[in-house]
N, C-alpha and C positions, 0 to 999 in steps of 0.2 A: 709472683707475678709475672705475667712475661710484656717485651716492652710495647705489643698493641695492648695488650693489659691496661698498663700508664699514662699513652698517650688517651685511652679511652677513657680512662678517667679525670684527666685532666683536659680534656675538651666537655667533658660533664659539670666539673668544676668551672672552668671559666665560664659556659652559656647560663650556669643556676646562678655564677654570680650575676652578670651580666642582667636575665633577666631580672636576678632580684632588684638591684638597682634602679632601673628602671621602674620596676614600680613602687621602690620608694621614692624615686623623682616626681612620677606623676600621682603621686601622692594616693596610689591607693592598698599603699602597705601604709598605712596613717602615722606619726611618730607615738609610742605606747604602746603599739600592736607588740603583742607578744605570740610567739609560735617555736616548737620543736623541732630538730633535726627531722623527726618523725613523718610533724605533720608537710613539711616540706619537701621528704621524701616521697610518700603519700600522694602528694600535688603531680609530683612530677613524672612519678611511674618508675623511677629510681633506686641506687642503694642510695643506705645510708652517707657513706664514705667522700662522693663526690661531694653532698651534700652539707655534712660536717664543715668540710675545708671549704668550700663555697663560703656559708658564715661566717665563719672563722677571717678569712679574708676582709668577709665588710664589715665585720667587728674591729678588723687593723688597720681599715680603713675611717674610724670614726661615724658609723655609720649607724652602728646597730650595737647591739652591748651586752652580754650575754651575762648568764647565770649560774651557776649548776647545777640549781635545784630547778628553777621556772623554763630554761632555756633561754633563748632572744628576745631581742624587744627592739624595734626600732626605735633611737634615739632622740628624745626631743629636743631638740635645738632652740634654748631662750636667746634675748635679744643680745642680751651678754656674752653668749656665745658665738652669735654673727660679729659682736663688733672685735672678738677679741680674731674673730678667721679672717677676718678687712685687713685687722694691724699685721697679724702675722706675715701674712701675703705681701703688704704693703715693706713690711721687714727686709723680706727676702728681696724684693724686687729692689728697693733701697742700694740694699749691699752691696747687689750684683750690679749696676750700672751705676752710683754714682763714682764705684772707680773705673770706672770705662770698660768692663767686663767685654773683651771681644766678646762679637755675635760676627755670624755670617747668613745673608741671609741671599736665597736661589730663586733664580726668576722663574724656573717652575713651580718652588713651593708657595711664591706670595700667591698666583692664579690657584692654587687652592685656597689660600686661604683669604682670596678675598673672593672663590665661589662662596666658602661658608658664612663669609660675612654678609653677601647680597642674602643670600638666605636668611639668617639668623636675622636681618632685617626685615626681610620679610614678613617674618612670623610675627617678632614685635608690633606691626605694623599692623597685621590683622589679632595680634593675642591670642595666637596659636601657643599656648608655651610648654605644650608637649614637644613640638617641632621646633619653636625655640633652644629649650635645654641642649637640646640634640646637636643643633649648628655652633651654641654660645660652646659648646662645650669643644666642640674639635676647634671652632677657632681660638680659642685661648691656647689651647694644648700647640696646636700647628707652630704658633707665635711664639709661645716657650719654646720649642724647639730649636729655636734659631739660639739661645744662648748656650748650644754645644756640652749642657749639662742636664742631662736623663734624673739624675736626683733632684734636681733644683725643678728640671716641668713636672715630678712624679707627686710632687709633694703641694709646688702652684694647682697641679688638675686633682688634687684631692682636696683641698682644702675649697678647691671651684666648685667641686659638686658639694661638700657641705654645706658649703652658703647655698645650694640651690635646693637641697633639702630643708635649709630653713623658710625661704623664701615663697616658695612654689604656690604651697595652700592659701598663705598669706594674699597673695597676688591674684591666687582666684577669689578671693572674695570681698577683696577692697577697692573701693569704691578707686582709689587713685591707680590703678593698676596703668591706665592710660598715662601717668605722668611718671610714672616711675618706672614703667621700661626703657630700659639706652636701648636707643636708636642708632648709634653712631658707628656700628661696625665696618660700614662703609666705608666712610670718610677717616675712621682710624687705618683702615689697613690702606689705603691712598695714602696716608701724611706718613708711613710708613714706609711707603716703595718709594715714595719722592725724595726723604730722609727729611723733610720738615719738622725739623726738630719743635715748635713754638708750636707747632698745629697740634704735636701728639702731646703735647705737657699738659696745653690748655685744654686738651679734651677729658685730657685722664685726671688733671687737676679738678676741672668742673663734675667729672661723674667720679670724683673719691667727697665731694662737696656733701653732692647729695645721697651718698651713700651712707654716709654716717652721720649726716642731719635726720634719715628717717632709720639709725638705727639706734640715736641718741633720743627720741622720740618716740620710740618703742622700748626703753627702756625709763619712761615714764610708768606708759600707759596697761604694760603684761605685768602680773605678781611672778616674781621667782626670778628675772629678768637679772637683776647682775650679781647670778651667783658666782660669775667666776672674776669677781672682786676685779671689775674695772671701772676706768674713773668717772665719777657722779656723770651724769645725763646733761651737755651743755660744756663740758670741759674734754678741751684735746688736747694727747700728748704730744709734747717737741716730736716731729717727726714720723705723725701719724698718715698716713698715703693711707692706700688702699688695695684689695686685691687685682690690681690691673693687668697680671700677665704679666710674662715676659714680653715685654712690649722695645726689639730693639731698634735702634737707625743704621743708618743705611747708608754706603756710599752709594748707592744703586740697586739695584739687580743684580743677585750672582758678585757682589762683591762681598770683603769683612769689611766691616765699619766698628766702631766704636759706641757704645750706649745712648741710648732718645731719654729716657728717664730720667737719669741725672738724680736732685735730692727733688724726686715727684712729689714727697713725701711732707708737704705741707699742709697747716692745718687749716680746714677741717676734714681734708683728706681721707675717703677709702669708701672700696666697695669691689667687690670681686662677686658679688652672690650673682648675675647673669651678665 
């Protein structure tokens, strides 16, 4: 294949992967929805190869389940899955920050983070989930970049997307949506910028507690919710915090500081789904 052909295929692969991910996040491709490579290729008017690669990309991110005979299916996350996602993120974050892993916060990067925070908070107050998801993902992704380890950032971002896939259709139909949507993006960004560790930890712990409490209630009410083998509802494992993203402490914009989250994994803390 010529270089230009490879570039075109990779570009299509990324575009299709991004478009399908957006469809899943928006709930337009609901959990359990089945489709084949041929169907998606015909929908987008492209060849099967970039579509197949895009679908396997999404499967590797845990968003799709592949079956040799039936094609692909949007993964149906349970409350147990969500609780496990929350705990996985909390373990990573605590591992990074409890050992005071050095982080570098650049002033220009925080300008972008604050802009994402403002847009995410505005969307949350307005109840616009589609806009909120996009800005929320960018907000946490840019914060996690301060860790300086792309493997950690990528994995945290994947878990956050999975959390949103679980949450989005529940939030659209929940009478508790206004209470469940997190509105503190801007306050957290300012606390990180100001190196206010006490404020960062207070916000994150409250955030985690609310997320885990909701997951535990869903474990009781949703059939099959404990498939992942999580602890019984109401029982919090030691050190369980939540998908807080990589939130660093700083010694001021443009400087290198140490961790902020520290032992943020305090029961009953969890939450990264949004």
